[in-house]
N, C-alpha and C positions, 0 to 999 in steps of 0.2 A: 891423357888426352882421350876424350870419347869421340869416336867417329861413328855416325849413323849411316848405314847404306840401306836405302830402299829398294824394293823390288818393284818394277814397272811392268805393265802388260807387254807382251812380245807379239801380238797379232796386229795385223793391219786392219783396223776397223773402218766402217763408213764414217765419213765426216758430215755431221749434221750442223747446218747453220742455225743461228738463233731465229732467223726469220722462218725457216722451215718448221722448226719446233714450235714456234708460236702459232703458225697456221694450223698444225695438227692439234695443238692444245685447244684452240678455238673450236675446231671441229668436234673433239671429244666432249667439250663443254655443251655444245649444241645438242649432241646425241644424248647427253645426260639429261638435259632439260626436255627434250621431246619424250623421252622415256617416262619422266615423272609426269609430264602434262597428259600423255596417253593414259596413264593409270589414273589420273585425276578425272579424266573424261569418263572412263569406264565406271569408276567408284561413284561419281556423281549422278551417272545415268541410272544406276541401280538405286542410289539413295533418294533421288528426287521423288519418285512415287511413294516412297516411305514417309518423307516429310509432308507430302501433300495429303495422303490418305489419313494421317493421324493428326492433322493440324487441330482438330476439335478436342483432342486429348492432350494437347500441350498447354492449355490454359493461357496464362499471361504471356507465354513465350512464343505464341503464334505470331508470325510476321508475314508481310508481303514481300515477295521476291521476283525478279525478272528471270532468274535462272541462268545468271552468267557469273561463274567464278572469276574474280578479278585479283590483280596483284599490283603492288607498288613496289618500287626500287628499295624503299627503306626496309621492307619486311622480306627481301629476297636474300638468299644465301650469298655471302660475299663472293665466293669463287665462281658463281654462276650468273652474277648480276649482268655482266656485259652480254652474256648469251641470251638471257631473258629480254634484254633491251633490243638486241638485233632481231630476234625472232618474232616478239610480240609487242614491241613498243612499249615495254614496262618502263615507267618514268617515275619522277619524284612528285609530280604535280597532280596527275589524274590517273585513277585506276584503269588499268589495261585489261582486256578480256583475254585470258589465256586458255579458256575453254568455254564452250557453249553446251549446256545440258540438252541432250538430244530429247526432242519431244516437248520441250518447255515452250512457253510463249515467246521467249527470245529467239529461240531457234526458228519458230514459225515466222517471226517478224523479220528475220534476215540478218540478225546480228552475227558477226564472224569473229574468229580468232584475230587478235591484233587490233580490234577496234578500241578506241580510247574513249571512255565515258566523260564527256566534257561537262554536261549539265542537263538541265530540264527546261523545256519551253524557251529556249534561247537565253537562259540565264546560267552563267557559269557557276559551278557549285564545288564546294570542297568534298572529299570523299565521304566523310561522316554525315555532312548535311544531305548529301545525295541519297545515301541509304535511308536516312530518317525521312526524307521527303516522300518515299515510295511507301505511303501509309494506307493504300487502299488499292482496289483492283484496277483502277484507271479506266481507259487507257491513258498512258503517259507518253508525252512527246520527248523522246529521249535524244539529246544532241550528242553526236559522236564525231570523233576524227578518224577517218579511214585513210591510211597512207597519207596523213597531213591534211586531207580535204574534209571540210565539214559536211555533214550529213545528219538529217533528222529522220528518226523512225518512230512509229507509233506502236507502243508495246503495252500489253496488258500484264499486270502483275498477278501472281498466284499465291494463295495463302498456304503457308507451310510452317512446320515447327522450326523455330528460329535458332537452330544449331548448325552453322555451316561446317562443311567437310573439307578436309585436305588430306593429301597423301604425302607421307614423309619418304624420302629415299633410304631410310635405315632398313638394313636387311634382316633385323630380328623379326620374328613372327609375333606381332603384337598389334593392338589398337587401344585407344584410351579416350576418355572424355573428361573434360576439366570444368563442367558446368556451364560452359559457354559455347564450346565447339567440340568437334570430333576429329581425331587424327587417326589414320590407319597407315600402317608401314608398307613398304614395298614387299617386304618378306611375307606379310599376311595376305597381300594381294595375289601373291604367287602360290600360297599355300591353299587358298580355297579353290575348289575345283568346279564350282557352278555359280550362276547368278543367285540361286536360292541360298547358298552357303554364304556368300558375300552379304546378301540382304540380311541374313540372320546376324552376322557379325555387327554390321552397321546398326540394325535395330537394337541389339543389345546395348551398344554404346549410347545410342539416343535415349534408351530407357534409363540408363545411369543418370542422365541429365534431367529428364522429365520427372524422375522420382526423387531428384535432389539428393542423390547419394553422397556427393561430395559435401554438401552442406551438412547433412546429418552426421557424416564422419567428423566434420570440424567440431560440431556440437559435442559429439562423443569425446573428442580430444580435450575439449575444454573442461568437460565434466571429469575426465580422468586427471587432468592437471589439478583441479580443486581437491579431488580425493587424495591425490599424491601429496599435496601440500599439507592436508590435515594430518595425514599419517606422519609425514616428516616433522610436523609440529609436536606431535604426541610422543613419537618414539625417538626423535632425533635422527641425526644422520643426513646425508645428502643424496640427491639424485632421485628421490622419490617422485618429484614432479615430473621428471623425464620419463620414468617408468610408467607413471600415470597417463601420460600423454600417449605413449606407445600402446598401452593397454586400451585406451579410448579409441585410437585409431583402428585397432584390430577388432574392437566390439562390433558384432554383427557383420563382419566383413563377408563371411561366407553367405550369410543371409541376403546381403546386398547383391552379391553376384548372382545368387539363385533368383532373386527377384528381377534383376535385369535380363536373365535368360527367359524367365516366365513372360514378362511384359514384352520382351523383344520379339518372341514367336508370335504374339498377338499383332504387334506392329507390322511384321513382315507378312503375315497372312491378310491383314486389312488392306495391304498395298497390292494384293494379287499374287504374291509369290507362292509357289508350291513348297510348303514346309514339311511335307510328309516324310521326306528323306533327309532333311537338313541336319538332323541330329548326328548323322554320320560324321560330321566334322569333328565332333568330340571323340569318336573312336580313332580317327586318324591322328588326332592330336595325341592321344594316349600312345598310339603305336610309334609315332615319331619322337615324342618326348615322354618316355616311360615314367619320368619323376612326376608327371601330372596325374598319374593313375592313383596316387595316394588317396587314403580315405579320411585323413584327419591331419591337423597340425599346420594348416595353411590358411592364408586369407581368402583363398579360392576353393571351391568345391572340387572334388575329384572329377576327372573326366567320366568316370563310371557314373557317378551321381548326376552329372550334367546331362549325360546322354539319356538316362532313364527319366529324369525330370522332364526334359524337352519332349520325349516320347509320350508321356503322360499328358503334357500340355497340348500336344498335336490332337490326342484323343478327345480332350476337353473341347477344343475348337471345332473338330468334326462333329461332336455331339450338338453343339449350340447351332452349327449350320443346318444340320438335319431337323432341328426343332424350330428353325427360323428365328433364332435369337440372335441379338446383337453381338458382334465380336468385341467384347469389352472385358479386360482382365477382371477377375473376381477380386473384390477388396474385403478385408477383414471388417467385421462391424466395430464400430466405435465403442470404446469401453463405456458401459453403463446402459447401453441400448438393450 
């Protein structure tokens, strides 16, 4: 016969009720939400001038915006949904304002956190239709619900690059662009030491989108698959299409990153940020993450190369300013010209 004897704690611990634990859990969730929202406020305050100053360089992706990052319950992290609903009125029917970009038209018009965007000109609108309807400078008669009470405010829209920004609570030091939007992590928000460094990071990511790097990588991946399929058909064997796709994705990876650095410095400078010392970001990145000091063998340039290239770009911008030239990135001449 097998007898199992377990060992139990021998200390007299505080007894916490489920109700007490639930109350504390709600408080911690609200603290987490406020932290993320505060970072979103800071990031968008830095990003808004960049979007606005470079709208003319964004081509077909220039959009009109009211300057109010919104959220809906369907797109909210499950564990924090209730906290967003309590703090900012986030719901499933209409977008709720979780932050107002400082200095934006919405800020000047008096839109506040927690306002729910109900419609335009007295007509209730779906979220997507509301965004699409803001297709010019206005002013627009925006219908909102504030603490459940209807209110109409007149707001002018601003033309910006149409890539919204959000902050992820992830602690890794990172930022990325997917061709439609930009995401920066909480870790990167803490890593940057100045508004100019944050502007450089956000401008870099916006440049990935404006220069269509994701689309070009997908094109390279497709070409790689085709080449791999041809090789597989000629020499036999399997897996060549996958290898071709990987090679295609990696093709020009460092060049795309370098281009985003180059164009991004221009974007930040055009928005009025002091980029003269912003390259220090990459020296500190090399110090904190020594693996990034490498000189080859990665999809990203080394921090050494990035620092030097940004320094040269700053000199190029200073030269153009001294000569009274437009601050526009230099482009390669088309083949055949």
